[in-house]
FILO-687203 format. One record per residue: chain; y, x, z of N, C-alpha, C in turn. Coordinates in pm, 1 decimal, decimal comma, padded with zeros to 6 digits. Layout:
BEGIN
<A; <Y; X; Z>; <Y; X; Z>; <Y; X; Z>>
...
This chain:
BEGIN
<A; <01652,1; 09316,4; 03701,5>; <01653,2; 09178,7; 03746,4>; <01521,1; 09153,8; 03819,7>>
<A; <01527,5; 09094,4; 03934,1>; <01407,1; 09070,0; 04012,6>; <01326,7; 08954,9; 03952,6>>
<A; <01199,8; 08949,0; 03989,7>; <01112,4; 08843,5; 03940,3>; <01163,6; 08706,2; 03985,2>>
<A; <01223,1; 08700,4; 04104,2>; <01278,1; 08574,5; 04154,7>; <01393,9; 08527,4; 04065,8>>
<A; <01481,9; 08619,8; 04027,3>; <01594,5; 08584,1; 03939,9>; <01546,3; 08539,6; 03802,4>>
<A; <01442,9; 08606,4; 03750,2>; <01386,8; 08567,0; 03621,1>; <01330,9; 08425,5; 03629,8>>
<A; <01260,6; 08396,2; 03739,2>; <01203,8; 08263,0; 03758,7>; <01313,9; 08157,8; 03770,4>>
<A; <01421,4; 08187,8; 03844,5>; <01534,4; 08094,7; 03856,4>; <01597,3; 08069,6; 03720,0>>
<A; <01617,5; 08177,1; 03641,9>; <01676,3; 08165,4; 03508,9>; <01587,1; 08079,6; 03419,2>>
<A; <01457,6; 08102,3; 03428,8>; <01362,3; 08025,3; 03349,3>; <01366,4; 07877,4; 03387,5>>
<A; <01370,0; 07848,3; 03516,5>; <01376,9; 07709,1; 03562,2>; <01507,1; 07643,1; 03519,1>>
<A; <01618,8; 07714,3; 03530,7>; <01747,9; 07660,2; 03487,8>; <01747,6; 07633,4; 03337,2>>
<A; <01690,1; 07726,3; 03262,1>; <01680,3; 07710,0; 03117,1>; <01599,9; 07584,6; 03084,5>>
<A; <01486,2; 07569,6; 03146,6>; <01401,9; 07452,9; 03121,0>; <01475,1; 07323,0; 03151,8>>
<A; <01542,6; 07316,6; 03264,2>; <01616,4; 07195,1; 03302,0>; <01733,6; 07168,1; 03208,3>>
<A; <01798,3; 07274,2; 03161,6>; <01919,3; 07258,4; 03081,5>; <01892,5; 07239,4; 02932,8>>
<A; <01792,4; 07306,5; 02880,0>; <01772,7; 07312,2; 02735,2>; <01658,1; 07224,0; 02686,0>>
<A; <01547,5; 07223,5; 02755,5>; <01429,7; 07151,3; 02707,1>; <01453,9; 07003,5; 02676,1>>
<A; <01539,8; 06933,4; 02750,2>; <01563,1; 06792,3; 02714,7>; <01621,8; 06772,6; 02574,4>>
<A; <01675,0; 06878,3; 02515,6>; <01740,9; 06865,4; 02385,3>; <01658,5; 06922,2; 02270,0>>
<A; <01533,5; 06955,3; 02295,1>; <01450,8; 07012,9; 02188,4>; <01423,9; 06913,4; 02075,7>>
<A; <01414,4; 06784,3; 02106,9>; <01396,9; 06685,6; 01999,8>; <01519,5; 06682,4; 01908,1>>
<A; <01637,3; 06687,9; 01966,9>; <01760,1; 06692,8; 01886,8>; <01764,9; 06821,3; 01805,5>>
<A; <01722,6; 06930,3; 01865,6>; <01721,2; 07059,1; 01795,6>; <01627,6; 07052,6; 01675,5>>
<A; <01509,7; 06996,4; 01696,3>; <01414,2; 06983,8; 01586,1>; <01469,7; 06891,6; 01477,0>>
<A; <01529,0; 06780,6; 01517,3>; <01583,6; 06685,3; 01420,9>; <01687,9; 06752,9; 01331,3>>
<A; <01778,7; 06827,7; 01392,0>; <01880,0; 06897,2; 01312,6>; <01814,8; 07000,8; 01221,7>>
<A; <01725,1; 07080,1; 01275,8>; <01658,9; 07182,7; 01194,6>; <01579,3; 07119,7; 01080,8>>
<A; <01516,0; 07007,3; 01106,3>; <01437,0; 06939,8; 01002,5>; <01525,9; 06893,3; 00888,1>>
<A; <01640,5; 06837,5; 00921,5>; <01729,7; 06789,7; 00816,1>; <01794,7; 06905,1; 00740,3>>
<A; <01816,3; 07016,9; 00807,2>; <01877,1; 07131,0; 00738,1>; <01776,3; 07206,0; 00651,7>>
<A; <01654,8; 07222,4; 00701,1>; <01553,9; 07296,2; 00624,9>; <01474,4; 07207,3; 00531,0>>
<A; <01472,0; 07077,8; 00560,1>; <01399,4; 06979,1; 00480,8>; <01248,4; 07001,3; 00481,7>>
<A; <01198,9; 07059,0; 00591,0>; <01056,6; 07086,5; 00599,0>; <01014,6; 07091,4; 00745,8>>
<A; <00907,4; 07021,4; 00779,2>; <00862,3; 07013,6; 00918,9>; <00825,6; 07150,0; 00976,6>>
<A; <00742,2; 07225,2; 00905,5>; <00697,4; 07355,3; 00956,0>; <00814,5; 07452,5; 00968,5>>
<A; <00902,2; 07453,5; 00869,5>; <01018,8; 07542,2; 00875,0>; <01107,7; 07505,4; 00993,6>>
<A; <01123,1; 07376,1; 01018,2>; <01204,2; 07330,6; 01131,5>; <01142,8; 07376,7; 01263,0>>
<A; <01011,7; 07369,3; 01274,1>; <00945,5; 07417,1; 01395,5>; <00970,9; 07566,5; 01416,3>>
<A; <00961,4; 07643,7; 01307,1>; <00987,2; 07787,8; 01315,8>; <01131,2; 07815,1; 01358,7>>
<A; <01224,7; 07740,7; 01300,2>; <01366,2; 07758,4; 01333,1>; <01392,4; 07724,8; 01479,6>>
<A; <01337,1; 07614,2; 01527,4>; <01359,5; 07574,3; 01666,7>; <01297,9; 07676,4; 01761,8>>
<A; <01182,6; 07728,1; 01726,0>; <01121,2; 07830,1; 01811,0>; <01210,1; 07954,5; 01818,1>>
<A; <01258,6; 07999,8; 01703,0>; <01347,3; 08116,1; 01700,6>; <01478,1; 08087,8; 01775,4>>
<A; <01533,2; 07970,0; 01755,0>; <01658,0; 07932,5; 01823,1>; <01637,5; 07923,4; 01973,9>>
<A; <01524,0; 07871,9; 02015,4>; <01494,2; 07862,1; 02158,7>; <01484,3; 08000,7; 02221,8>>
<A; <01423,6; 08092,2; 02150,7>; <01416,2; 08230,1; 02201,2>; <01555,4; 08291,4; 02213,2>>
<A; <01638,3; 08266,6; 02113,2>; <01777,2; 08316,1; 02119,5>; <01851,9; 08252,5; 02236,1>>
<A; <01834,5; 08123,0; 02251,8>; <01902,4; 08052,4; 02361,3>; <01857,3; 08107,3; 02496,6>>
<A; <01728,2; 08131,9; 02510,6>; <01677,5; 08185,9; 02637,1>; <01735,1; 08325,0; 02661,9>>
<A; <01738,2; 08405,3; 02556,7>; <01788,8; 08542,3; 02569,1>; <01934,2; 08544,4; 02616,7>>
<A; <02013,5; 08450,3; 02566,2>; <02157,1; 08449,3; 02597,7>; <02195,2; 08340,9; 02697,9>>
<A; <02097,2; 08280,6; 02763,6>; <02125,9; 08171,1; 02856,1>; <02219,4; 08213,2; 02969,4>>
<A; <02206,7; 08336,1; 03016,0>; <02295,6; 08384,5; 03122,9>; <02442,2; 08384,0; 03080,8>>
<A; <02467,8; 08395,2; 02950,5>; <02606,6; 08398,1; 02903,3>; <02662,8; 08258,0; 02878,1>>
<A; <02578,5; 08155,4; 02886,5>; <02626,1; 08017,7; 02868,5>; <02696,2; 07971,8; 02995,7>>
<A; <02823,6; 07939,3; 02981,6>; <02901,6; 07893,0; 03096,7>; <02974,5; 07763,3; 03066,5>>
<A; <02931,0; 07695,6; 02963,3>; <02995,1; 07570,1; 02926,2>; <02939,7; 07453,6; 03004,5>>
<A; <02984,8; 07335,6; 02967,5>; <02937,5; 07215,8; 03036,5>; <02850,5; 07128,6; 02946,8>>
<A; <02833,5; 07167,6; 02821,0>; <02755,1; 07087,0; 02728,9>; <02646,7; 07172,8; 02664,8>>
<A; <02533,3; 07176,3; 02730,8>; <02422,5; 07258,4; 02683,6>; <02369,2; 07207,7; 02549,4>>
<A; <02378,5; 07078,9; 02527,2>; <02328,5; 07021,9; 02401,7>; <02403,9; 07078,7; 02281,7>>
<A; <02536,3; 07078,9; 02287,3>; <02612,2; 07131,1; 02173,9>; <02590,0; 07281,4; 02158,8>>
<A; <02577,1; 07351,8; 02270,5>; <02550,2; 07495,8; 02266,0>; <02417,1; 07521,8; 02195,3>>
<A; <02313,8; 07447,7; 02233,0>; <02182,5; 07465,3; 02170,6>; <02186,1; 07426,1; 02023,3>>
<A; <02250,6; 07313,9; 01991,2>; <02256,5; 07270,4; 01851,6>; <02333,6; 07369,5; 01764,5>>
<A; <02434,5; 07433,9; 01821,0>; <02506,1; 07538,0; 01745,8>; <02412,2; 07655,3; 01716,7>>
<A; <02331,3; 07691,9; 01813,6>; <02234,1; 07800,2; 01792,9>; <02131,6; 07758,8; 01687,1>>
<A; <02084,2; 07635,5; 01694,4>; <01987,8; 07585,1; 01596,4>; <02049,6; 07584,2; 01457,3>>
<A; <02172,1; 07539,4; 01447,7>; <02239,9; 07536,0; 01318,2>; <02252,9; 07676,3; 01261,1>>
<A; <02300,7; 07769,4; 01342,1>; <02317,1; 07906,6; 01294,1>; <02183,0; 07969,6; 01258,3>>
<A; <02082,5; 07943,7; 01338,8>; <01948,8; 07995,4; 01310,5>; <01894,4; 07934,3; 01181,2>>
<A; <01919,9; 07806,7; 01159,8>; <01875,7; 07739,7; 01036,8>; <01938,4; 07805,4; 00914,8>>
<A; <02068,8; 07828,6; 00920,5>; <02135,6; 07888,9; 00805,5>; <02089,9; 08032,8; 00782,4>>
<A; <02066,1; 08106,3; 00888,5>; <02012,7; 08242,0; 00873,6>; <01874,0; 08236,1; 00810,3>>
<A; <01790,9; 08144,6; 00858,1>; <01657,5; 08128,2; 00803,6>; <01663,6; 08088,5; 00656,3>>
<A; <01751,9; 07993,8; 00622,7>; <01765,2; 07948,7; 00484,3>; <01811,4; 08062,4; 00392,4>>
<A; <01903,5; 08145,4; 00439,4>; <01949,8; 08259,3; 00358,3>; <01835,2; 08354,7; 00327,2>>
<A; <01749,9; 08377,4; 00427,0>; <01637,1; 08469,5; 00408,5>; <01527,0; 08410,6; 00321,6>>
<A; <01509,9; 08279,1; 00323,0>; <01391,2; 08218,4; 00263,8>; <01413,8; 08122,0; 00147,6>>
<A; <01537,2; 08089,6; 00117,9>; <01562,9; 07991,3; 00012,0>; <01678,2; 08033,2; -00076,5>>
<A; <01681,2; 07972,4; -00194,3>; <01794,0; 07988,5; -00283,9>; <01911,2; 07910,3; -00226,5>>
<A; <02030,0; 07971,3; -00219,6>; <02143,7; 07899,8; -00158,9>; <02184,7; 07776,1; -00238,9>>
<A; <02230,4; 07675,3; -00164,9>; <02285,6; 07555,1; -00227,3>; <02430,5; 07581,9; -00262,8>>
<A; <02477,1; 07514,1; -00364,1>; <02618,7; 07523,4; -00396,5>; <02696,2; 07431,7; -00303,8>>
<A; <02817,4; 07472,2; -00261,6>; <02896,2; 07383,9; -00175,7>; <02929,6; 07253,7; -00248,0>>
<A; <02954,5; 07152,6; -00171,0>; <02988,1; 07021,8; -00227,9>; <03118,0; 07031,7; -00305,0>>
<A; <03119,1; 06967,6; -00418,4>; <03241,3; 06966,7; -00497,3>; <03302,2; 06827,3; -00491,6>>
<A; <03425,2; 06817,1; -00532,7>; <03493,4; 06689,7; -00534,2>; <03435,4; 06604,9; -00646,2>>
<A; <03397,8; 06484,8; -00616,4>; <03341,8; 06391,6; -00712,5>; <03431,7; 06269,3; -00713,8>>
<A; <03514,9; 06259,2; -00816,0>; <03614,9; 06152,9; -00820,2>; <03552,2; 06014,7; -00816,1>>
<A; <03441,8; 05995,3; -00887,6>; <03377,3; 05864,3; -00889,8>; <03323,8; 05827,6; -00752,0>>
<A; <03259,5; 05922,2; -00684,9>; <03206,3; 05896,1; -00551,8>; <03318,9; 05874,0; -00453,3>>
<A; <03424,2; 05955,7; -00461,6>; <03533,5; 05944,1; -00367,4>; <03618,1; 05819,3; -00390,9>>
<A; <03597,8; 05754,4; -00503,7>; <03668,8; 05631,1; -00532,2>; <03594,4; 05509,9; -00475,1>>
<A; <03477,8; 05531,4; -00416,5>; <03394,1; 05422,6; -00362,6>; <03469,2; 05345,9; -00254,8>>
<A; <03420,6; 05229,8; -00225,5>; <03482,9; 05146,2; -00122,3>; <03498,6; 05222,2; 00007,8>>
<A; <03596,5; 05184,3; 00087,4>; <03623,5; 05251,7; 00214,1>; <03522,5; 05214,4; 00322,9>>
<A; <03458,0; 05100,2; 00311,2>; <03364,3; 05058,2; 00415,2>; <03238,4; 05143,7; 00406,5>>
<A; <03209,6; 05217,0; 00512,8>; <03095,4; 05308,0; 00513,7>; <02984,1; 05254,4; 00602,0>>
<A; <02859,0; 05285,8; 00564,4>; <02749,7; 05240,8; 00650,0>; <02752,6; 05314,5; 00783,0>>
<A; <02731,2; 05242,5; 00891,3>; <02724,1; 05307,5; 01021,2>; <02580,0; 05302,0; 01070,3>>
<A; <02556,3; 05357,4; 01187,4>; <02419,6; 05364,8; 01238,6>; <02358,1; 05225,8; 01252,0>>
<A; <02435,3; 05127,9; 01297,9>; <02382,8; 04993,4; 01315,0>; <02342,0; 04933,6; 01180,2>>
<A; <02423,7; 04956,9; 01077,4>; <02391,5; 04906,5; 00944,6>; <02264,1; 04971,3; 00893,1>>
<A; <02253,0; 05102,3; 00913,0>; <02133,6; 05171,8; 00866,8>; <02009,5; 05120,4; 00938,9>>
<A; <02021,1; 05094,7; 01069,5>; <01907,3; 05044,0; 01145,0>; <01873,2; 04901,3; 01102,6>>
<A; <01974,9; 04821,7; 01076,4>; <01951,3; 04683,5; 01035,6>; <01877,2; 04678,5; 00902,3>>
<A; <01900,4; 04776,6; 00820,3>; <01835,1; 04783,8; 00690,6>; <01717,2; 04880,4; 00694,6>>
<A; <01641,2; 04878,1; 00803,7>; <01533,4; 04975,2; 00819,9>; <01429,8; 04964,9; 00709,2>>
<A; <01419,8; 04849,2; 00644,5>; <01329,1; 04837,8; 00531,2>; <01373,5; 04927,9; 00417,4>>
<A; <01501,4; 04960,9; 00416,5>; <01556,7; 05048,6; 00314,0>; <01551,7; 05195,7; 00355,4>>
<A; <01484,2; 05226,5; 00467,7>; <01486,0; 05363,1; 00519,0>; <01441,8; 05466,3; 00415,9>>
<A; <01338,1; 05442,9; 00334,5>; <01304,0; 05544,6; 00234,6>; <01420,8; 05575,5; 00139,3>>
<A; <01495,8; 05473,1; 00102,2>; <01613,0; 05495,3; 00015,9>; <01720,4; 05573,8; 00090,1>>
<A; <01744,8; 05537,1; 00216,9>; <01845,5; 05607,3; 00297,0>; <01802,6; 05752,1; 00317,3>>
<A; <01675,2; 05771,6; 00347,4>; <01622,1; 05906,1; 00367,4>; <01644,2; 05991,5; 00242,4>>
<A; <01611,2; 05936,2; 00126,5>; <01630,4; 06010,0; 00001,1>; <01777,9; 06040,5; -00024,2>>
<A; <01863,6; 05943,6; 00006,0>; <02007,7; 05965,5; -00012,7>; <02058,6; 06074,5; 00082,0>>
<A; <02010,4; 06074,1; 00207,4>; <02049,0; 06179,7; 00302,3>; <01999,8; 06315,8; 00255,1>>
<A; <01876,7; 06321,3; 00208,4>; <01819,6; 06447,4; 00159,6>; <01900,3; 06503,5; 00043,3>>
<A; <01957,3; 06414,7; -00037,7>; <02031,8; 06458,0; -00155,8>; <02172,7; 06507,6; -00123,3>>
<A; <02222,1; 06477,0; -00004,3>; <02356,6; 06522,5; 00032,4>; <02362,1; 06674,2; 00041,5>>
<A; <02475,3; 06732,8; 00005,2>; <02493,4; 06876,2; 00030,9>; <02481,4; 06902,1; 00181,2>>
<A; <02433,0; 07017,9; 00216,6>; <02404,9; 07051,0; 00356,5>; <02524,0; 07027,0; 00447,3>>
<A; <02643,7; 07064,8; 00405,0>; <02760,8; 07050,7; 00492,0>; <02790,8; 06904,5; 00524,5>>
<A; <02754,4; 06813,6; 00436,4>; <02771,5; 06671,3; 00463,6>; <02654,2; 06617,8; 00545,1>>
<A; <02534,4; 06659,9; 00506,8>; <02413,1; 06612,3; 00574,0>; <02417,1; 06645,6; 00723,0>>
<A; <02460,9; 06767,1; 00756,9>; <02459,3; 06807,0; 00897,8>; <02553,1; 06721,1; 00982,8>>
<A; <02671,6; 06686,3; 00932,2>; <02762,5; 06605,2; 01014,0>; <02713,2; 06461,4; 01026,1>>
<A; <02649,0; 06409,6; 00921,2>; <02593,0; 06274,5; 00928,6>; <02480,2; 06271,0; 01031,0>>
<A; <02394,0; 06370,6; 01028,9>; <02281,8; 06375,5; 01123,2>; <02334,3; 06390,3; 01265,9>>
<A; <02427,6; 06480,9; 01285,8>; <02479,4; 06503,7; 01420,9>; <02551,1; 06380,7; 01476,1>>
<A; <02624,6; 06310,3; 01389,6>; <02698,9; 06192,7; 01436,8>; <02611,8; 06066,9; 01437,8>>
<A; <02551,7; 06037,8; 01323,4>; <02480,5; 05911,8; 01308,4>; <02346,6; 05905,4; 01378,1>>
<A; <02272,2; 06015,0; 01376,5>; <02139,2; 06012,2; 01436,9>; <02135,3; 06073,8; 01575,7>>
<A; <02216,9; 06175,5; 01598,7>; <02216,8; 06240,8; 01730,0>; <02326,1; 06188,5; 01822,3>>
<A; <02421,2; 06112,8; 01767,7>; <02522,4; 06049,0; 01850,4>; <02629,0; 06142,4; 01906,2>>
<A; <02648,4; 06258,3; 01844,7>; <02751,1; 06350,7; 01892,8>; <02889,6; 06298,6; 01856,7>>
<A; <02986,0; 06329,3; 01940,1>; <03125,2; 06293,1; 01912,8>; <03181,8; 06389,1; 01808,9>>
<A; <03297,4; 06354,3; 01754,1>; <03362,9; 06444,5; 01658,4>; <03387,5; 06580,9; 01721,6>>
<A; <03431,2; 06581,0; 01845,6>; <03459,9; 06706,6; 01916,0>; <03333,4; 06791,0; 01930,2>>
<A; <03223,2; 06725,7; 01967,2>; <03096,7; 06798,5; 01981,4>; <03049,1; 06854,0; 01847,4>>
<A; <03063,7; 06774,5; 01742,1>; <03025,0; 06822,5; 01608,9>; <03111,3; 06941,6; 01570,0>>
<A; <03241,0; 06933,5; 01598,1>; <03331,4; 07044,9; 01566,9>; <03285,8; 07172,2; 01638,1>>
<A; <03238,9; 07159,0; 01761,8>; <03189,1; 07275,2; 01835,7>; <03061,1; 07329,5; 01773,7>>
<A; <02968,1; 07240,8; 01739,8>; <02840,7; 07283,7; 01682,9>; <02861,3; 07351,9; 01548,3>>
<A; <02942,1; 07290,1; 01462,7>; <02959,5; 07337,5; 01326,0>; <03070,6; 07443,1; 01315,8>>
<A; <03151,3; 07455,1; 01421,7>; <03261,4; 07551,4; 01427,1>; <03365,4; 07526,1; 01317,8>>
<A; <03408,7; 07399,0; 01312,6>; <03514,4; 07357,5; 01220,5>; <03610,4; 07267,0; 01297,1>>
<A; <03732,1; 07247,2; 01245,7>; <03826,6; 07157,0; 01311,9>; <03778,0; 07011,6; 01308,3>>
<A; <03822,3; 06932,9; 01405,1>; <03783,7; 06792,2; 01413,0>; <03823,3; 06717,8; 01285,2>>
<A; <03938,1; 06748,5; 01231,2>; <03980,8; 06683,6; 01106,9>; <03883,2; 06708,6; 00992,8>>
<A; <03826,3; 06826,5; 00988,0>; <03727,2; 06858,4; 00885,3>; <03598,5; 06779,4; 00909,4>>
<A; <03562,2; 06763,1; 01036,2>; <03445,0; 06680,4; 01069,4>; <03467,2; 06539,0; 01015,8>>
<A; <03583,0; 06482,4; 01044,6>; <03611,8; 06345,3; 01001,9>; <03612,7; 06335,6; 00849,7>>
<A; <03671,0; 06433,6; 00784,0>; <03675,4; 06434,8; 00637,9>; <03534,9; 06443,9; 00578,5>>
<A; <03453,5; 06533,8; 00632,6>; <03316,7; 06548,0; 00581,4>; <03235,6; 06421,2; 00604,8>>
<A; <03253,5; 06360,2; 00721,3>; <03181,7; 06234,8; 00748,1>; <03223,7; 06126,0; 00649,3>>
<A; <03352,0; 06115,9; 00625,5>; <03401,1; 06013,4; 00532,5>; <03345,7; 06037,3; 00392,1>>
<A; <03350,3; 06160,6; 00346,8>; <03299,0; 06192,6; 00213,1>; <03147,7; 06172,3; 00205,8>>
<A; <03077,2; 06208,8; 00311,0>; <02932,0; 06190,9; 00313,6>; <02896,2; 06043,0; 00308,9>>
<A; <02968,5; 05962,8; 00384,9>; <02941,6; 05818,5; 00385,6>; <02966,1; 05758,2; 00247,8>>
<A; <03070,8; 05801,9; 00181,9>; <03098,9; 05751,2; 00046,5>; <02986,9; 05789,8; -00049,2>>
<A; <02939,4; 05911,3; -00038,5>; <02829,9; 05956,0; -00125,2>; <02702,3; 05876,6; -00096,3>>
<A; <02677,0; 05852,4; 00032,4>; <02559,4; 05773,3; 00068,5>; <02570,8; 05632,1; 00012,2>>
<A; <02687,4; 05573,7; 00027,5>; <02710,8; 05439,1; -00025,0>; <02687,4; 05434,9; -00174,6>>
<A; <02745,8; 05529,1; -00245,6>; <02732,2; 05532,8; -00391,4>; <02586,0; 05550,2; -00431,8>>
<A; <02515,1; 05637,8; -00362,8>; <02373,9; 05661,0; -00394,6>; <02290,8; 05536,2; -00368,6>>
<A; <02319,0; 05468,4; -00257,2>; <02243,4; 05347,0; -00225,3>; <02276,5; 05232,9; -00322,0>>
<A; <02402,7; 05224,4; -00364,2>; <02440,0; 05122,8; -00463,7>; <02367,7; 05147,3; -00595,0>>
<A; <02357,4; 05272,4; -00635,1>; <02289,0; 05306,3; -00759,6>; <02141,5; 05267,2; -00752,3>>
<A; <02077,3; 05296,5; -00642,2>; <01935,1; 05265,2; -00626,7>; <01913,6; 05113,9; -00627,7>>
<A; <01999,7; 05041,9; -00558,6>; <01985,1; 04896,3; -00549,8>; <02016,3; 04829,3; -00683,2>>
<A; <02100,4; 04892,1; -00766,0>; <02137,6; 04834,2; -00894,5>; <02025,1; 04847,8; -00997,3>>
<A; <01934,9; 04938,1; -00969,5>; <01825,6; 04963,5; -01066,6>; <01718,4; 04860,7; -01057,7>>
């Protein structure tokens, strides 16, 4: 590959990927639960993305990058942490009211952010990632399905269950 082609690839990568590094860090931070670990994950994911940028032929670079960040996060977590147990069915939580907090509600209650943050941190990873991707990063169900590599129906189900768990956790904190 000529130096000119490398420079073009580098410029295209910068224009296509760099605008989404904040989203990449945000996802990695919520998955790893640590600032330094998230930085390491994003750096590794960025290197992977650059390495395989020539093979990217999609139209949504953000979801492509976030999928790489997600996969890199899970690989990093497997190497460096004790695995979490998958979320189990919780009848009491799943019996919670159907009305779920949305992004506007969470923002309106910004004084409650420490409680919301703690409730998000307590969610199982599979729920936390869809809440972060939808609620904080604004991805559509379809985009989340691409990033997480699950069917759209599973995205919707996980979001619904995550919202119920968040609601239940916030109700418990407020009741105390």
